[in-house]
C-alpha positions in Angstrom: 47.8 -5.6 19.3 45.4 -7.2 21.8 43.7 -10.6 21.6 39.9 -10.4 22.1 38.6 -11.9 25.3 36.6 -14.7 23.7 39.7 -15.9 21.8 41.9 -15.6 24.9 39.3 -17.6 27.0 39.1 -20.2 24.3 42.9 -20.6 24.2 43.1 -20.8 27.9 40.3 -23.4 28.0 42.0 -25.6 25.4 45.2 -25.5 27.5 43.8 -25.7 31.0 40.6 -27.9 30.8 42.4 -31.2 29.8 44.9 -30.7 32.6 42.4 -30.0 35.4 40.0 -32.6 34.2 42.5 -35.1 35.7 41.7 -33.5 39.1 38.0 -33.9 38.5 38.4 -37.6 37.5 40.4 -38.3 40.7 37.1 -37.7 42.7 34.9 -40.0 40.6 34.0 -43.6 41.3 35.0 -43.2 44.9 31.9 -45.0 46.3 31.1 -42.0 48.5 34.6 -41.7 49.9 35.8 -38.4 48.3 39.5 -38.9 48.8 39.5 -42.7 48.1 42.0 -42.7 45.2 44.3 -40.4 47.1 44.4 -42.8 50.1 45.0 -45.7 47.6 47.9 -44.0 45.8 49.5 -42.6 49.0 49.4 -46.1 50.6 51.1 -47.6 47.6 54.8 -48.0 48.8 56.1 -48.1 45.2 54.5 -44.7 44.5 55.7 -43.0 47.7 59.3 -44.3 47.1 59.1 -43.2 43.5 57.7 -39.8 44.6 60.4 -39.3 47.2 63.2 -40.3 44.8 61.8 -37.9 42.2 61.8 -35.0 44.7 65.5 -35.7 45.5 66.6 -36.1 41.9 64.7 -33.1 40.8 66.1 -30.9 43.6 69.7 -32.0 42.8 69.1 -31.4 39.1 67.6 -28.0 39.8 70.6 -27.0 41.9 73.1 -28.2 39.3 71.1 -26.6 36.5 70.9 -23.2 38.2 74.6 -23.2 39.1 75.9 -24.3 35.7 73.3 -22.2 33.8 74.6 -19.1 35.6 78.2 -19.9 34.9 77.7 -20.6 31.2 75.3 -17.6 30.9 78.2 -15.3 31.9 79.4 -15.7 28.4 76.8 -13.0 27.6 79.5 -10.5 28.4 81.9 -12.0 25.9 80.2 -12.3 22.5 82.7 -14.8 21.0 82.2 -17.2 23.9 78.4 -16.5 23.9 78.2 -17.8 20.3 79.9 -21.1 21.3 77.5 -21.6 24.2 74.5 -20.7 22.0 75.5 -23.4 19.5 76.0 -25.8 22.3 72.7 -25.3 24.0 70.9 -25.5 20.6 72.5 -28.8 20.0 71.6 -30.1 23.5 68.1 -28.7 23.4 67.3 -30.1 19.9 68.8 -33.5 20.4 66.1 -36.1 20.8 65.8 -37.3 24.4 66.3 -41.0 23.7 69.5 -40.2 21.7 70.8 -38.1 24.5 70.0 -40.8 27.0 71.6 -43.5 25.0 74.8 -41.4 24.5 75.0 -40.9 28.3 74.6 -44.7 28.9 77.4 -45.4 26.4 79.7 -43.0 28.2 78.9 -44.6 31.6 79.7 -48.0 30.0 83.0 -46.8 28.6 83.9 -45.5 32.1 82.9 -48.8 33.7 80.3 -47.1 35.9 77.5 -49.6 35.6 76.0 -49.0 39.0 75.8 -45.2 38.9 72.4 -44.9 37.3 71.2 -42.0 39.4 74.4 -40.1 38.9 74.0 -40.2 35.1 70.3 -39.6 35.4 71.1 -36.3 37.2 73.6 -35.5 34.4 71.0 -36.2 31.7 68.3 -34.1 33.4 70.8 -31.3 34.0 71.7 -31.3 30.3 68.0 -31.3 29.5 67.2 -28.3 31.6 70.3 -26.2 31.1 69.4 -24.7 27.7 66.3 -23.1 29.3 68.3 -22.0 32.3 70.9 -20.3 30.2 68.3 -18.5 28.1 66.6 -17.3 31.3 69.8 -15.7 32.6 70.5 -14.2 29.2 67.1 -12.6 29.2 67.9 -11.0 32.6 71.4 -9.9 31.6 69.9 -8.1 28.6 68.6 -5.5 31.0 71.8 -5.1 33.0 73.4 -1.8 31.8 76.9 -2.2 30.4 77.8 0.9 32.3 77.6 -1.1 35.6 80.1 -3.6 34.4 82.4 -0.9 32.9 82.2 1.1 36.2 83.2 -1.9 38.2 86.2 -2.5 36.0 87.1 1.2 36.1 87.3 1.2 39.9 89.5 -1.9 39.8 87.0 -4.6 40.7 88.2 -8.1 39.8 86.0 -10.3 37.6 85.0 -12.5 40.5 83.7 -9.5 42.5 81.9 -8.0 39.4 80.1 -11.3 39.2 79.3 -11.8 42.9 78.7 -8.1 43.8 76.9 -6.8 40.7 75.7 -9.5 38.3 74.5 -12.2 40.9 72.5 -9.8 43.1 70.7 -8.5 40.0 69.9 -12.1 39.0 68.5 -13.5 42.2 65.0 -13.6 40.9 66.1 -15.3 37.7 68.1 -17.9 39.7 65.0 -18.7 41.7 62.9 -19.0 38.5 65.6 -21.2 37.0 65.6 -23.5 40.0 61.8 -23.9 40.1 61.5 -24.4 36.4 64.3 -26.9 36.1 62.8 -28.7 39.1 59.5 -29.0 37.4 61.0 -30.1 34.1 63.1 -32.8 35.8 60.2 -34.0 38.0 57.9 -34.5 35.1 60.4 -35.8 32.6 59.8 -39.3 31.3 62.1 -40.4 28.3 65.4 -39.6 30.0 64.2 -41.0 33.3 63.0 -44.2 31.6 66.4 -44.8 29.9 68.8 -43.6 32.7 67.2 -44.6 36.0 68.1 -48.3 35.8 66.3 -50.3 38.4 65.1 -47.2 40.3 61.6 -46.0 39.6 60.6 -42.4 39.5 57.1 -41.0 39.7 56.8 -40.4 35.9 57.8 -44.0 35.2 55.4 -45.2 37.9 52.4 -43.4 36.5 53.3 -44.4 32.9 53.6 -48.0 34.0 50.3 -47.9 35.9 48.6 -46.4 32.9 49.9 -49.1 30.6 48.9 -51.9 32.9 45.2 -50.8 33.2 44.6 -47.7 35.3 42.2 -47.3 38.1 41.2 -44.0 39.7 44.4 -43.8 41.7 46.4 -42.8 38.6 44.3 -39.7 38.4 45.1 -39.0 42.0 48.8 -39.4 41.3 48.5 -37.2 38.3 46.6 -34.6 40.3 49.4 -34.5 42.9 52.0 -33.7 40.2 49.7 -31.0 38.8 49.4 -29.4 42.2 53.2 -29.4 42.6 53.5 -27.8 39.2 50.9 -25.2 40.0 52.5 -24.4 43.4 55.9 -24.0 41.8 54.5 -21.6 39.1 52.8 -19.6 41.8 56.0 -19.4 43.8 57.8 -18.1 40.7 55.1 -15.4 40.3 55.3 -14.6 44.0 59.0 -14.1 43.9 58.7 -12.0 40.8 56.1 -9.8 42.4 58.3 -9.4 45.6 61.4 -8.4 43.6 59.3 -6.0 41.5 57.9 -4.4 44.6 61.3 -4.0 46.2 62.6 -2.5 42.9 59.7 0.0 42.8 60.3 0.9 46.5 64.0 1.5 45.9 63.2 3.7 42.8 60.7 5.7 44.8 63.2 6.4 47.6 65.8 7.4 45.1 
């Protein structure tokens, strides 16, 4: 069943116009200097420090999420273990962010780690992004024929080599998508960042604080920068998907 073009355009407009209106607003009230608010926000040391820290934390989170999501997603091949992981990611995914953050803070206090805010921030963001990462890998594993795994076992391959030589190569595109998506989620996350970052300020906190204190046009420039990063990451996911699809079609054509 297809959606008519007018309805599709209306839905896309409702989703896209509010987002990209931020970019339009970043070029208004500039006094003739088109990039005025971008110069203002990029010269703000608090913003550049928050932006750099967000990039680092989001990259670490994306690496951790991709690794642990892949490990936990391997339970797909063991249905009993898969059920346990499914319940776990549902609990983590549905738990309110402030409750999750406060739980992590309590654990850090019990361990006496009062000065490890960024460590527990990475843990909190990893737990936040992992459910989506596991589901991404499971959606890929669904299309891996059981005969491949059985054949590997029949020729005496150990479990480690089945994972590294069969499952992992077939999941490279999913791993890249998981990395980029978890990076975006961590970069744009606010509630967990607010509770867990301590004295450190990340870009989501900076923009929220600037909005609360009475925003000038620079907040639209800061928001536009995050929108551009999001758009570029989505385009990269689409690009890698297209590359892997093209390689797969080329291999199939040769065979």
